[in-house]
C-alpha positions in Angstrom: -23.4 -7.1 14.0 -23.9 -10.8 14.7 -22.7 -13.4 12.2 -26.3 -14.8 11.8 -27.4 -11.3 10.7 -24.3 -10.5 8.7 -24.7 -13.6 6.7 -28.0 -12.2 5.3 -26.1 -9.1 4.0 -23.3 -11.3 2.6 -25.1 -14.3 1.2 -28.4 -12.8 -0.1 -26.8 -10.0 -2.2 -24.3 -12.5 -3.6 -27.0 -15.0 -4.5 -29.2 -12.3 -6.0 -26.3 -11.2 -8.2 -25.3 -14.7 -9.2 -28.8 -15.9 -10.0 -29.7 -12.6 -11.7 -26.6 -13.0 -13.9 -27.6 -16.6 -14.5 -31.1 -15.5 -15.3 -29.8 -12.8 -17.7 -27.6 -15.3 -19.4 -30.5 -17.8 -19.7 -32.8 -15.1 -21.0 -30.2 -13.9 -23.4 -29.7 -17.4 -24.6 -33.4 -17.8 -25.1 -33.6 -14.5 -26.9 -30.7 -15.5 -29.2 -32.6 -18.8 -29.9 -35.8 -16.8 -30.7 -33.8 -14.5 -32.9 -32.1 -17.4 -34.6 -35.5 -19.0 -35.3 -36.9 -15.7 -36.5 -33.8 -15.2 -38.7 -34.3 -18.6 -40.3 -37.9 -17.7 -41.0 -36.9 -14.4 -42.6 -34.2 -16.1 -44.7 -36.7 -18.7 -45.9 -39.3 -16.0 -46.8 -36.7 -13.9 -48.6 -35.4 -16.9 -50.5 -39.0 -18.0 -51.4 -39.9 -14.5 -52.7 -36.6 -14.2 -54.7 -37.0 -17.6 -56.1 -40.6 -16.8 -57.2 -39.5 -13.6 -58.9 -36.7 -15.5 -60.7 -39.2 -18.1 -61.8 -41.5 -15.4 -63.0 -38.8 -13.8 -65.2 -37.8 -17.2 -66.6 -41.4 -18.1 -67.4 -42.0 -14.7 -69.1 -38.7 -15.1 -71.0 -39.8 -18.5 -72.2 -43.2 -17.1 -73.1 -41.6 -14.4 -75.2 -39.4 -16.9 -77.0 -42.5 -19.0 -77.8 -44.4 -16.0 -79.0 -41.7 -14.8 -81.3 -41.5 -18.3 -82.8 -45.3 -18.6 -83.1 -47.2 -18.8 -86.4 -48.6 -15.3 -86.1 -45.3 -13.6 -85.6 -43.6 -15.5 -88.4 -46.5 -14.9 -90.7 -46.5 -11.2 -89.8 -42.8 -10.9 -90.4 -42.5 -12.7 -93.7 -45.7 -11.8 -95.5 -46.8 -8.4 -96.9 -50.3 -7.2 -96.2 -52.3 -4.2 -96.9 -53.4 -2.0 -94.0 -56.7 -3.8 -93.5 -55.2 -7.2 -93.5 -52.4 -6.0 -91.2 -54.9 -4.6 -88.8 -56.6 -8.0 -88.5 -53.3 -9.7 -88.3 -52.3 -7.5 -85.3 -55.6 -8.3 -83.7 -54.9 -12.0 -84.1 -51.4 -11.6 -82.6 -52.8 -9.7 -79.6 -55.4 -12.3 -79.0 -52.8 -15.0 -79.1 -50.6 -13.2 -76.6 -53.6 -12.6 -74.3 -54.3 -16.2 -74.3 -50.8 -17.1 -72.9 -51.3 -18.3 -69.4 -48.5 -17.3 -66.9 -48.3 -18.8 -63.4 -46.5 -15.8 -61.9 -48.3 -12.9 -63.5 -50.1 -11.5 -66.5 -48.8 -9.7 -69.6 -49.5 -6.0 -69.4 -48.2 -4.9 -72.9 -46.4 -6.1 -76.0 -44.4 -4.0 -78.5 -42.4 -4.8 -81.5 -40.0 -2.1 -82.7 -37.2 -1.8 -85.3 -33.6 -1.0 -84.7 -34.4 2.7 -84.6 -37.1 2.2 -82.0 -40.0 2.8 -84.4 -43.2 1.0 -83.3 -44.2 -1.9 -85.5 -46.8 -3.5 -83.3 -48.1 -2.4 -79.9 -51.0 -3.3 -77.7 -51.9 -2.9 -74.0 -54.0 -5.6 -72.4 -55.6 -3.3 -69.9 -56.0 -0.2 -72.1 -56.5 -0.8 -75.9 -56.2 2.9 -76.7 -52.9 3.5 -75.0 -50.1 4.5 -77.2 -46.6 3.1 -77.2 -44.0 5.2 -75.4 -40.3 4.2 -75.6 -38.8 3.5 -72.2 -35.2 4.8 -71.4 -34.1 1.2 -70.9 -35.3 0.3 -74.5 -33.6 3.3 -75.9 -30.3 2.5 -74.2 -30.6 -1.2 -75.2 -31.0 -0.2 -79.0 -28.3 2.4 -78.8 -25.8 -0.1 -77.4 -26.6 -2.5 -80.3 -26.4 0.2 -83.0 -23.1 1.5 -81.6 -21.6 -2.0 -81.7 -22.7 -2.6 -85.3 -21.5 0.9 -86.4 -18.0 0.2 -84.9 -17.4 -3.4 -86.1 -20.1 -4.2 -88.6 -20.6 -7.5 -86.9 -21.3 -7.6 -83.2 -21.9 -10.1 -80.5 -24.3 -8.3 -78.2 -26.5 -8.9 -75.2 -29.7 -9.5 -77.0 -31.9 -9.5 -73.9 -32.3 -7.0 -71.1 -34.3 -7.7 -67.9 -35.6 -5.2 -65.4 -38.0 -5.2 -62.4 -39.9 -2.0 -62.4 -42.3 -0.2 -60.1 -45.8 -0.3 -61.4 -48.9 1.5 -60.3 -50.4 -1.6 -58.8 -47.2 -3.3 -57.8 -44.0 -4.6 -59.3 -43.8 -5.3 -63.0 -41.5 -7.5 -65.1 -39.8 -5.8 -68.0 -38.1 -7.8 -70.7 -36.4 -6.5 -73.9 -35.3 -9.0 -76.5 -33.6 -8.2 -79.9 -33.7 -10.7 -82.7 -33.6 -11.0 -86.5 -36.0 -13.2 -88.5 -33.0 -14.1 -90.6 -31.4 -16.4 -88.1 -32.1 -18.5 -85.0 -33.1 -16.7 -81.7 -30.3 -18.5 -80.0 -27.6 -16.7 -82.0 -26.6 -13.4 -80.3 -24.4 -12.2 -83.1 -25.7 -9.7 -85.6 -24.4 -8.1 -88.8 -24.9 -4.7 -90.2 -27.6 -4.8 -92.8 -29.7 -7.5 -91.1 -33.2 -6.6 -90.2 -33.2 -6.3 -86.4 -36.4 -6.3 -84.4 -36.9 -5.8 -80.7 -39.7 -7.2 -78.6 -40.6 -5.2 -75.5 -42.9 -7.0 -73.0 -44.2 -5.8 -69.6 -46.0 -8.1 -67.2 -47.5 -7.6 -63.7 -46.1 -9.6 -60.8 -48.9 -11.9 -59.9 -47.8 -13.0 -56.4 -46.9 -9.7 -54.7 -50.0 -9.6 -52.5 -49.4 -13.2 -51.6 -45.9 -12.3 -50.5 -47.3 -9.7 -48.2 -49.8 -12.1 -46.7 -47.2 -14.9 -46.3 -44.8 -12.6 -44.5 -47.4 -11.3 -42.1 -48.8 -14.8 -41.4 -45.4 -16.5 -40.8 -43.5 -13.7 -39.2 -46.0 -11.3 -37.7 -48.7 -8.8 -38.4 -46.3 -5.9 -37.9 -43.7 -7.3 -40.3 -43.0 -5.0 -43.3 -42.1 -6.3 -46.7 -40.3 -3.9 -49.1 -39.6 -5.0 -52.7 -37.6 -2.5 -54.8 -36.1 -2.7 -58.3 -32.3 -2.8 -58.3 -30.9 -2.4 -61.8 -31.0 -4.0 -65.2 -29.4 -7.3 -66.2 -28.7 -9.0 -69.4 -29.0 -12.5 -68.0 -31.1 -14.4 -65.4 -29.0 -15.7 -62.5 -29.6 -17.0 -59.1 -26.8 -15.0 -57.5 -28.1 -13.2 -54.4 -26.9 -12.1 -50.9 -28.7 -11.9 -47.6 -27.5 -9.5 -44.9 -28.9 -8.1 -41.7 -30.2 -4.5 -41.7 -31.4 -1.9 -39.3 -33.6 1.1 -39.9 -35.3 3.6 -37.7 -38.0 2.2 -35.4 -37.1 -1.4 -36.4 -35.1 -3.7 -34.3 -34.7 -6.7 -36.5 -34.6 -7.3 -40.3 -32.8 -8.8 -43.3 -32.3 -7.7 -46.9 -31.8 -9.9 -50.0 -29.9 -8.3 -52.8 -30.2 -9.6 -56.4 -29.1 -8.1 -59.6 -32.7 -7.1 -60.5 -34.3 -6.5 -57.1 -33.8 -5.8 -53.4 -36.1 -7.4 -50.8 -36.4 -6.3 -47.2 -38.3 -7.8 -44.3 -38.2 -5.8 -41.0 -39.8 -6.2 -37.6 -40.7 -3.3 -35.4 -39.5 -3.1 -31.8 -43.0 -3.4 -30.5 -43.5 -6.9 -31.9 -40.1 -8.0 -30.7 -41.0 -6.8 -27.2 -44.3 -8.7 -27.3 -42.4 -11.9 -28.2 -39.7 -11.3 -25.5 -42.1 -10.3 -22.7 -43.4 -13.8 -21.7 -39.8 -15.0 -21.4 -38.7 -12.0 -19.4 -41.5 -12.6 -16.9 -40.8 -16.3 -16.8 -37.1 -15.9 -16.1 -37.7 -13.2 -13.5 -40.0 -15.5 -11.6 -37.6 -18.4 -11.8 -34.7 -16.3 -10.6 -36.7 -15.0 -7.6 -37.9 -18.5 -6.6 -34.5 -20.1 -7.0 -32.8 -17.3 -5.0 -35.3 -17.4 -2.1 -35.3 -21.2 -1.8 -31.6 -21.6 -2.2 -30.9 -18.8 0.3 -33.2 -20.3 2.9 -31.6 -23.8 2.5 -28.0 -22.4 2.6 -28.7 -20.2 5.6 -30.3 -23.1 7.5 -27.2 -25.3 6.8 -24.7 -22.5 7.6 -26.5 -21.7 10.9 -26.6 -25.3 11.9 -23.1 -26.4 10.8 -21.1 -23.2 11.3 -22.8 -20.4 13.2 -24.1 -22.5 16.1 -20.7 -24.1 16.8 -19.0 -20.7 16.6 -21.6 -19.1 19.0 -20.9 -21.9 21.5 -17.2 -21.3 21.2 -17.7 -17.6 21.6 -19.8 -18.1 24.7 -17.0 -20.3 26.2 -14.3 -17.8 25.3 -16.3 -14.9 26.9 -16.8 -16.9 30.1 -13.0 -17.6 30.4 -11.1 -15.9 33.2 -7.9 -14.8 31.5 -6.4 -14.0 34.9 -6.0 -17.8 35.4 -5.5 -20.9 33.2 -7.5 -20.9 30.0 -9.8 -23.9 29.6 -12.4 -24.2 26.8 -14.3 -27.3 26.0 -13.2 -28.9 22.8 -15.5 -30.2 20.0 -15.7 -33.9 19.7 -16.9 -34.0 16.0 -14.5 -34.6 13.1 -15.9 -32.1 10.6 -14.0 -29.1 9.3 -15.8 -26.6 11.7 -15.0 -28.8 14.7 -11.4 -29.1 13.6 -11.2 -25.4 13.1 -12.8 -24.8 16.5 -10.3 -27.1 18.3 -7.4 -25.4 16.4 -8.8 -22.0 17.5 -8.9 -23.2 21.1 -5.3 -24.4 20.7 -4.4 -21.0 19.3 -6.1 -19.1 22.2 -4.4 -21.3 24.7 -1.0 -20.7 23.0 -1.6 -17.0 22.6 -2.6 -16.7 26.2 0.7 -18.4 27.1 2.6 -16.1 24.8 0.8 -13.1 26.1 2.0 -13.9 29.6 5.5 -15.1 28.7 8.6 -13.3 27.7 9.7 -14.7 24.3 13.4 -14.2 25.0 13.9 -15.6 28.5 10.8 -17.7 28.8 10.0 -16.0 32.1 6.5 -14.5 32.7 6.1 -10.9 31.4 4.7 -7.8 32.9 1.1 -8.8 32.3 1.5 -12.1 34.1 3.6 -10.3 36.8 0.7 -7.9 37.5 -1.7 -10.9 37.8 0.6 -12.9 40.0 1.5 -10.0 42.4 -2.2 -9.5 43.1 -2.7 -13.2 43.9 0.4 -13.5 46.0 -0.2 -10.4 48.0 -3.8 -11.4 48.6 -2.5 -14.7 50.0 -0.2 -12.8 52.3 -3.1 -10.9 53.7 -5.1 -14.1 54.3 -2.2 -15.9 56.0 -0.9 -12.8 57.8 2.5 -13.1 56.2 4.8 -10.6 54.5 5.6 -10.3 50.9 8.1 -8.5 48.7 8.8 -7.2 45.2 12.4 -7.4 44.2 13.4 -5.3 41.1 16.6 -6.0 39.2 18.2 -3.7 36.6 21.4 -4.6 34.9 23.9 -1.7 35.0 25.8 -0.7 31.9 23.8 -3.1 29.8 23.7 -0.6 26.9 27.4 -0.8 26.6 27.1 -4.6 26.0 24.7 -4.0 23.1 26.7 -1.2 21.6 30.1 -3.0 21.9 29.1 -6.6 21.2 25.8 -6.4 19.4 22.2 -7.1 20.4 22.5 -10.8 19.9 25.2 -11.0 22.6 23.1 -8.7 24.8 20.1 -11.0 24.4 22.2 -14.0 25.3 23.4 -12.2 28.4 19.8 -11.6 29.4 18.9 -15.2 28.9 21.9 -16.4 31.0 21.1 -13.9 33.8 17.4 -15.1 33.9 18.6 -18.7 34.2 21.1 -17.8 37.0 18.5 -15.7 38.8 16.1 -18.6 38.9 18.8 -21.1 39.9 20.0 -18.8 42.7 16.5 -18.4 44.0 15.8 -22.2 43.8 19.1 -23.1 45.5 18.5 -20.5 48.3 17.1 -21.7 51.6 13.7 -20.1 51.8 12.5 -22.1 54.8 8.7 -22.8 54.4 8.2 -21.0 51.1 5.9 -22.7 48.6 5.9 -22.6 44.8 2.6 -20.7 44.8 4.3 -17.9 46.8 6.9 -17.1 44.1 6.9 -15.8 40.6 9.6 -14.5 38.3 9.2 -11.9 35.5 11.1 -10.0 32.9 9.4 -6.6 32.9 11.3 -4.9 30.0 14.7 -4.7 28.3 17.2 -5.4 31.2 14.6 -5.2 34.1 13.6 -8.3 36.0 11.5 -8.9 39.1 10.7 -11.5 41.7 7.5 -11.6 43.7 7.9 -13.4 47.0 5.1 -14.2 49.5 4.8 -16.1 52.8 7.7 -14.4 54.5 8.3 -14.1 58.3 11.9 -12.9 58.4 12.9 -10.0 56.1 16.6 -10.6 56.7 16.4 -13.4 54.2 15.8 -10.8 51.5 19.1 -9.1 52.3 20.9 -12.5 52.1 19.3 -13.3 48.7 20.2 -9.8 47.4 23.8 -10.4 48.4 23.8 -13.7 46.6 22.6 -12.0 43.4 25.2 -9.2 43.7 27.9 -11.9 44.1 27.2 -12.9 40.5 28.6 -9.5 39.4 31.6 -9.1 41.8 34.0 -9.2 38.9 31.6 -8.4 36.1 29.3 -11.1 34.6 30.9 -14.1 32.9 29.1 -15.6 29.9 30.7 -18.2 27.7 34.2 -17.3 28.9 33.7 -13.6 28.3 33.7 -11.2 31.3 31.2 -8.5 30.7 31.7 -5.2 32.6 28.1 -5.0 34.0 26.5 -4.9 37.4 23.1 -5.1 38.9 21.0 -2.7 40.9 18.4 -4.2 43.2 15.4 -2.5 44.6 13.2 -4.1 47.3 9.7 -3.1 48.6 8.0 -5.0 51.4 4.3 -5.7 51.7 2.4 -4.5 53.8 5.2 -2.4 55.5 6.0 -0.2 52.6 2.6 -0.2 50.8 -0.8 -1.9 51.1 -1.7 -1.6 47.4 -0.1 -3.5 44.5 0.5 -0.3 42.4 2.2 1.5 45.3 4.3 -1.6 46.1 5.5 -1.9 42.5 6.3 1.8 42.3 8.2 1.6 45.6 10.4 -1.3 44.4 11.1 0.7 41.2 12.0 3.8 43.2 14.3 1.7 45.4 16.0 0.3 42.4 16.3 3.8 40.8 17.7 5.2 44.1 20.2 2.4 44.2 21.4 3.1 40.7 21.5 6.9 40.9 22.3 7.5 44.6 23.7 4.5 46.4 25.8 3.5 43.4 25.6 0.7 40.9 25.8 -3.0 41.9 24.1 -2.4 45.2 20.7 -3.3 46.7 18.4 -0.8 48.3 15.3 -1.3 50.5 12.5 1.2 50.0 12.4 3.8 52.8 10.7 7.1 53.2 14.0 8.9 53.4 14.9 7.4 50.0 11.5 8.5 48.7 12.2 12.0 49.9 15.5 12.0 48.1 13.8 10.9 44.9 11.3 13.7 45.2 14.1 16.1 45.8 15.7 15.0 42.6 12.4 15.5 40.8 12.0 19.0 42.3 15.5 20.0 41.2 14.7 18.8 37.7 11.6 20.9 37.6 13.5 23.9 39.0 16.1 23.4 36.3 13.4 23.5 33.6 12.0 26.7 35.1 15.5 28.3 35.3 16.1 27.6 31.7 12.7 28.9 30.6 13.1 32.1 32.6 16.7 32.6 31.5 18.1 32.4 35.0 21.3 30.5 34.0 24.6 32.2 33.5 28.2 31.3 32.6 31.4 31.6 34.6 34.9 31.1 33.3 37.7 29.1 35.1 41.0 30.4 33.9 43.5 27.9 32.5 47.1 29.0 33.0 50.2 28.1 30.9 52.8 27.3 33.5 55.8 27.8 31.2 54.6 31.3 29.9 53.0 32.2 33.2 49.8 33.6 31.6 46.2 32.7 30.9 45.9 30.4 27.8 42.1 30.1 27.9 39.2 29.1 30.2 36.8 26.3 31.0 33.2 27.4 30.7 31.1 26.5 33.8 27.3 26.9 34.2 25.7 28.5 37.2 22.2 29.6 38.2 20.7 32.4 40.2 17.3 30.8 40.3 16.2 31.1 43.9 15.2 27.4 44.4 18.6 26.3 43.1 20.9 28.7 45.0 21.8 26.0 47.5 22.8 23.5 44.7 25.8 23.5 42.6 26.5 21.9 39.1 27.7 18.7 40.9 24.1 18.4 42.3 21.9 19.4 39.3 24.0 18.2 36.3 23.7 14.5 37.2 19.9 15.0 37.6 19.7 16.8 34.3 21.6 13.9 32.7 19.2 11.3 34.1 16.1 13.2 33.0 17.3 14.1 29.5 17.3 17.8 30.3 21.0 17.9 29.8 20.5 18.2 26.0 18.9 21.6 26.4 21.6 22.7 28.9 24.4 21.6 26.5 22.9 23.6 23.7 22.3 26.6 25.9 25.9 26.6 27.1 27.2 26.2 23.6 25.1 29.0 22.2 26.0 31.5 24.9 29.7 30.6 25.2 30.3 30.8 21.5 28.4 34.1 21.3 30.6 35.7 24.0 33.8 34.2 22.4 32.8 35.9 19.1 32.6 39.2 20.9 36.0 38.7 22.6 37.6 37.9 19.3 36.3 41.0 17.6 36.7 43.5 20.5 39.7 42.1 22.5 41.7 40.2 19.9 41.2 37.2 22.2 43.4 34.3 21.0 42.9 31.8 23.8 41.0 28.5 23.9 37.6 28.1 25.3 36.9 24.7 26.8 33.1 23.8 26.8 31.8 20.7 28.6 29.3 18.5 26.8 27.4 15.4 28.2 27.7 11.8 27.2 24.2 12.1 25.7 25.6 14.0 22.8 27.8 11.1 21.8 24.6 9.3 20.6 23.1 12.4 19.2 23.7 12.4 15.4 22.8 16.1 15.1 25.3 17.3 17.7 28.2 17.9 15.3 26.0 19.6 12.7 24.6 21.9 15.4 28.1 22.9 16.6 29.3 23.4 13.1 26.3 25.7 12.4 27.1 27.8 15.5 30.8 28.2 14.6 29.8 29.4 11.2 27.1 31.7 12.5 29.5 33.4 15.0 32.5 33.2 12.7 34.7 31.5 15.2 37.8 29.6 14.2 37.3 25.9 15.2 40.7 25.5 16.8 39.8 28.1 19.5 37.1 25.8 20.8 37.9 22.7 22.9 35.0 20.2 23.6 35.4 18.6 26.9 33.9 15.3 28.1 34.3 13.5 31.4 36.1 10.2 31.3 33.4 8.5 33.5 30.8 9.3 30.8 33.0 7.8 28.1 32.5 4.1 27.5 35.9 2.5 26.5 35.8 0.7 23.1 32.5 2.1 22.1 32.8 2.6 18.3 29.9 5.1 18.2 31.7 7.3 20.9 35.0 7.2 19.0 33.2 8.1 15.7 31.5 11.1 17.3 34.8 12.3 18.7 36.4 11.9 15.2 33.6 14.0 13.7 34.4 16.7 16.2 38.1 16.5 15.3 37.3 16.7 11.6 35.3 19.8 12.3 38.6 21.4 13.6 37.8 21.7 17.3 40.0 20.3 20.0 38.8 17.4 22.2 39.8 16.9 25.9 39.2 14.1 28.3 38.2 15.5 31.7 38.7 13.8 35.1 41.2 11.4 33.6 42.0 8.5 35.8 38.5 8.1 37.3 37.0 6.0 34.6 37.8 2.8 32.7 40.1 4.0 30.1 43.3 2.1 29.8 46.6 3.8 28.8 46.8 1.5 25.8 43.5 2.8 24.5 44.6 6.4 24.3 46.2 5.9 21.0 42.9 5.1 19.4 41.1 8.1 20.9 40.8 11.2 18.8 41.7 13.6 21.7 44.1 16.4 22.2 44.2 17.0 25.9 44.1 15.0 29.2 42.9 16.7 32.3 44.2 15.1 35.5 41.5 14.7 38.0 41.7 16.6 41.3 41.6 13.3 43.2 45.2 12.7 42.0 46.2 16.3 42.6 45.0 16.2 46.2 47.2 13.1 46.7 50.3 15.2 46.2 50.1 16.6 49.7 49.7 13.1 51.2 51.6 9.9 51.0 49.0 8.2 48.8 50.1 6.0 46.0 47.8 8.1 43.7 50.5 10.7 43.7 52.7 8.5 41.6 50.0 8.1 39.0 50.4 11.8 38.1 53.9 11.2 36.8 52.7 8.1 34.9 49.9 10.0 33.3 52.2 12.9 32.3 54.7 10.5 30.8 52.0 8.6 28.9 50.6 11.9 27.6 54.1 12.8 26.2 54.3 9.4 24.5 50.9 10.0 22.8 51.7 13.7 22.1 48.8 14.9 24.3 48.5 18.1 26.2 48.2 17.9 30.0 46.1 20.1 32.3 46.1 19.5 36.0 42.9 20.7 37.6 42.0 21.3 41.2 45.3 23.0 42.1 44.7 24.5 45.6 48.2 24.6 47.2 51.6 25.9 46.1 53.2 22.5 46.6 50.7 20.9 44.2 51.5 23.6 41.6 55.3 23.1 42.0 55.0 19.3 41.8 53.0 19.2 38.5 55.3 21.9 37.1 58.3 19.8 38.0 56.9 16.7 36.3 56.3 18.5 33.0 52.7 19.5 33.2 52.0 22.3 30.7 48.8 23.9 32.1 46.9 24.1 35.4 43.6 25.4 36.8 42.4 25.6 40.4 41.4 27.9 43.3 45.1 28.6 44.1 45.3 30.6 41.0 41.7 31.7 40.4 38.1 30.7 41.2 35.5 30.7 38.4 35.0 34.3 37.2 32.2 36.2 35.8 32.8 37.6 32.3 34.1 41.0 33.2 36.4 39.7 35.9 37.8 37.1 33.4 38.4 39.8 30.8 40.3 41.8 33.4 42.4 38.7 34.3 43.0 38.1 30.6 44.3 41.6 30.1 46.7 41.3 33.1 48.1 38.1 31.6 50.5 37.0 34.4 50.1 34.3 37.0 48.6 35.7 40.3 50.8 35.7 43.4 50.3 32.6 45.6 51.9 31.2 48.7 
């Protein structure tokens, strides 16, 4: 997906989310403002209604006080009348009370009762024939006063009781006031024996309908006003509390709570939605417009300032030929995108250089090598010249890493690369030009040189000799002489190959042939005979795999004789095959090939498994008490599982470890290698014996023997063969035997083929021998027969 299209999917959703959130916050803020304004209105209305009710009670309370102190009440209380006169007096009193004008309502009824609640005077302004009926509140009020007087005789009591009551036509004010004509109304203390009277007055709330209209006009037509009585009170206070309430189907409301009443104003969800809807639509339109406009402006700016420069850079990068020098036009502006573009160009150029250069040596790498070889060989074709690929592989380089560490190994590679280039530059190449040459480090310790424009191929031989001369006595770096060599493989264009791939493969094959066949620290030109030899090795390797798969390998046993006792002390296990394709090859032919291909691991385990299985049978059936020597390859020295595998086999076949001797060839054993020594120590700790085969052919110094965890030295047949000649190697046998005695090591001379050889090693103190003079390698049954005979065979 292009950046110009991807920006739509990135920028637009982000902007929609951001502006939507902003719109929601703005709308929520507006909604909160509306709610705040509405809350203020509701608070004001509730306060207004509550204040009006309070004023109504105060006005009615004042009216009662004035009535009780009026001429008619005083005259009624202090004068005695007959029934007719009293009747007219009551009428006058009712007319007086009816004439009282109240701003907040109208008096509904008036009653005057004694302490026992007996009616003295009663009239109802709306129903003249209605009889007085004592209310529970009046009864409780009088009972409280009577109880206080009965207990103490003198009591300070709440002379007034106030209550808001539900009337038929709306709320009614209800006031109860106890007094005595014998003292002032302001004195709330009464004594037992005083004449106590109680006035009971009920009045209609005059402004209730106005409250309803006011709420609907100021708040909304759907607003609901609910006025309910709360409880009685003995005083009139302004104490009240407003709190938010919720009730079913109503979203918004407040309640004012007073001692005498509870007032609620609620708004339904429908009305709130109607109020909110215009703002919802407004903010939705604003969010949409702002999003679209902002998106279009930002996209235009991004396309102009970012995407277009990036597209130009992309087009230039795509047009670059990475097989050659990278050149991309730089931006001349000074803005951030231009700076980034130029830095990106620098990065591409640097990465291209790094991609074609070896980071350790600074030489071109395999990628650059593949590009250069095509160019140079094409030039050879055009100029009718010859070219060559020269492969270099450092022999025994792994030993340097293992012994000295990888940092020393890396330093050796750097020094070799420098000397390789210096040797090439100092060499006389006649008319060679710089464009006809390229160096490369292909991998680990493999290097290569591509040379073009050649007329005489002999010059390649001379150059190869010069490189080999760098390793005549090892390779010296910083005063240290490293025991390494170099194998050189050379392939010529177009004589050996006409394609680059084939030319490279031939140079690699020549180098491989030099290392495995001609011997290390040599050079080798590619040839068809050499190619055939490589193919032969490959075929033998495949045949070995098939022989193992089809179980066409078998073991033979080379008897080892104790010279002093004159009997067999054990045997060396040797592998053979009856696979048809391998009949003409011996172990000396196929074992090295197996080692180079890695197949030797499977062969080692196969030999171990089968040899130990037969040894187990011999121990059980024949009471065999000899030692079985089993060869293992140098590959196992780096195999961390080898000792565990061997230990498992010994346990499985119930074989005493001391009856097994693990044998390794000295030439496979790298002196001073800590890993090798540790692996041999692990074998020793397992309880098996360890022997060093072909001693004298490798690099082991006598002084190093003391640090090796070995039990036996096997003198190589090369020294044994020297016994019948005047070679100086003959004297080394005596030296080896004496050194073995010093280090308390057993000695076995192998390859004994003549009686004089046997007599010589016996005279020098050698304890054991093996060779064709005494016996050839035997199949199992023949070896068992020889074991049972016990004595040395006759020889002459």
